[in-house]
C-alpha positions as CSV (number, residue, x, y, z in Angstrom):
1,M,-42.4,-9.1,3.3
2,T,-43.7,-5.7,4.2
3,A,-41.6,-2.5,4.2
4,G,-42.0,-2.1,8.0
5,T,-40.6,-5.5,8.9
6,P,-36.8,-5.9,9.6
7,S,-36.5,-8.1,6.5
8,G,-38.5,-5.7,4.4
9,R,-36.4,-2.8,5.5
10,A,-33.2,-4.8,4.9
11,Q,-34.4,-5.6,1.4
12,S,-35.3,-2.0,0.7
13,L,-31.9,-0.7,2.0
14,G,-30.1,-3.4,-0.1
15,A,-31.9,-2.2,-3.2
16,Q,-31.1,1.4,-2.4
17,L,-27.4,0.6,-1.9
18,F,-27.2,-1.5,-5.0
19,M,-28.5,1.4,-7.1
20,S,-26.1,3.7,-5.4
21,S,-23.2,1.4,-6.2
22,L,-24.3,1.4,-9.9
23,A,-24.4,5.2,-9.8
24,A,-21.0,5.3,-8.3
25,A,-19.6,3.0,-11.0
26,E,-21.2,5.2,-13.6
27,L,-19.6,8.3,-12.2
28,M,-16.2,6.5,-12.4
29,T,-16.7,5.8,-16.1
30,M,-17.8,9.4,-16.6
31,Y,-14.7,10.5,-14.9
32,L,-12.7,8.6,-17.5
33,G,-14.8,10.2,-20.3
34,V,-14.2,13.7,-19.0
35,Q,-10.5,13.4,-18.1
36,L,-9.6,11.6,-21.3
37,G,-11.6,14.0,-23.5
38,L,-13.8,11.1,-24.8
39,Y,-17.0,13.1,-24.6
40,D,-15.4,16.0,-26.5
41,V,-14.3,13.6,-29.3
42,L,-17.7,11.9,-29.4
43,A,-19.4,15.3,-29.7
44,Q,-17.8,15.7,-33.1
45,G,-20.0,12.9,-34.5
46,P,-20.7,9.2,-34.5
47,L,-17.6,7.0,-34.1
48,T,-16.6,3.4,-34.0
49,P,-14.5,2.2,-31.1
50,A,-11.4,2.2,-33.4
51,E,-12.1,5.8,-34.5
52,L,-12.6,6.9,-30.9
53,A,-9.4,5.2,-29.8
54,G,-7.4,6.8,-32.6
55,K,-8.8,10.3,-32.1
56,A,-8.6,10.2,-28.3
57,G,-5.3,8.4,-28.0
58,I,-6.5,5.4,-26.1
59,G,-6.4,1.6,-26.6
60,E,-9.2,0.3,-28.9
61,R,-10.2,-2.4,-26.4
62,Y,-10.7,0.2,-23.7
63,A,-12.6,2.5,-26.1
64,R,-15.0,-0.4,-27.0
65,E,-15.6,-1.4,-23.4
66,W,-16.1,2.3,-22.3
67,L,-18.5,2.9,-25.2
68,E,-20.5,-0.2,-24.5
69,Q,-20.8,0.7,-20.8
70,Q,-21.9,4.3,-21.8
71,A,-24.5,2.8,-24.2
72,A,-25.8,0.4,-21.5
73,S,-26.1,3.4,-19.2
74,G,-28.0,5.4,-21.8
75,I,-25.4,8.1,-22.0
76,V,-24.4,7.4,-25.6
77,E,-26.4,5.8,-28.4
78,V,-25.3,3.2,-30.9
79,R,-26.5,2.7,-34.4
80,E,-24.9,0.3,-36.9
81,G,-21.7,-0.1,-34.8
82,R,-21.2,3.7,-34.4
83,F,-21.6,5.4,-31.1
84,E,-22.7,9.0,-30.6
85,L,-23.7,11.5,-28.0
86,P,-27.4,12.6,-28.4
87,E,-27.7,16.3,-28.9
88,G,-28.9,17.0,-25.3
89,H,-26.1,14.9,-23.9
90,K,-23.6,17.0,-25.9
91,L,-24.9,20.1,-24.1
92,A,-24.4,18.4,-20.7
93,L,-21.1,16.7,-21.3
94,A,-19.2,18.5,-24.1
95,D,-20.5,22.1,-24.6
96,R,-18.7,24.3,-22.1
97,T,-20.8,27.3,-23.0
98,S,-24.1,25.5,-22.3
99,P,-26.1,26.3,-19.2
100,Y,-26.6,22.5,-19.0
101,Y,-22.9,21.7,-18.9
102,I,-22.5,19.3,-15.9
103,A,-19.3,17.4,-16.8
104,P,-17.1,19.0,-14.1
105,L,-19.6,18.0,-11.4
106,T,-19.5,14.3,-12.5
107,V,-15.8,14.1,-11.7
108,L,-16.0,15.6,-8.2
109,P,-16.9,12.5,-6.3
110,V,-14.3,10.3,-8.1
111,G,-11.5,12.8,-8.7
112,G,-12.0,15.2,-6.0
113,I,-13.5,13.5,-2.9
114,S,-12.4,9.9,-3.1
115,P,-8.6,10.6,-3.1
116,A,-9.1,12.3,0.3
117,L,-10.9,9.4,1.9
118,P,-7.7,7.8,3.4
119,Q,-6.8,11.2,5.0
120,L,-10.4,11.6,6.2
121,M,-10.3,8.1,7.8
122,E,-7.1,8.9,9.6
123,A,-8.5,12.3,10.8
124,M,-11.6,10.6,12.1
125,R,-9.5,8.0,14.0
126,Q,-7.3,10.7,15.6
127,G,-10.0,13.3,16.0
128,K,-7.9,15.8,14.0
129,G,-9.0,18.1,11.2
130,L,-8.1,18.1,7.6
131,P,-6.4,20.8,5.6
């Protein structure tokens, strides 16, 4: 299959959309990390899932699953059963004074835009504006 053929273009688009869906799912888990303060807690030092759960006030099973997903995404690192934010990631996700702090932007698509989608669909159907 070559890129210019219909099947090649379909395959290319499929790959692009698959990667976009992974990125969207990653933003959803980052939304949880920002909103629940998980990055702030992790910035204090390496933690086990049980320790994160206790300090953040969440269930241990959810802490473990969230940490494992974050490790698989390369956002946190794991060593000997303890998860931590690498120094550069602390700057981006937990240090509000850092020029690299991007955490609020990670929540925008999930927390800011997606809740408005039903209203947007209705506005598009009716040709009306949104507040």
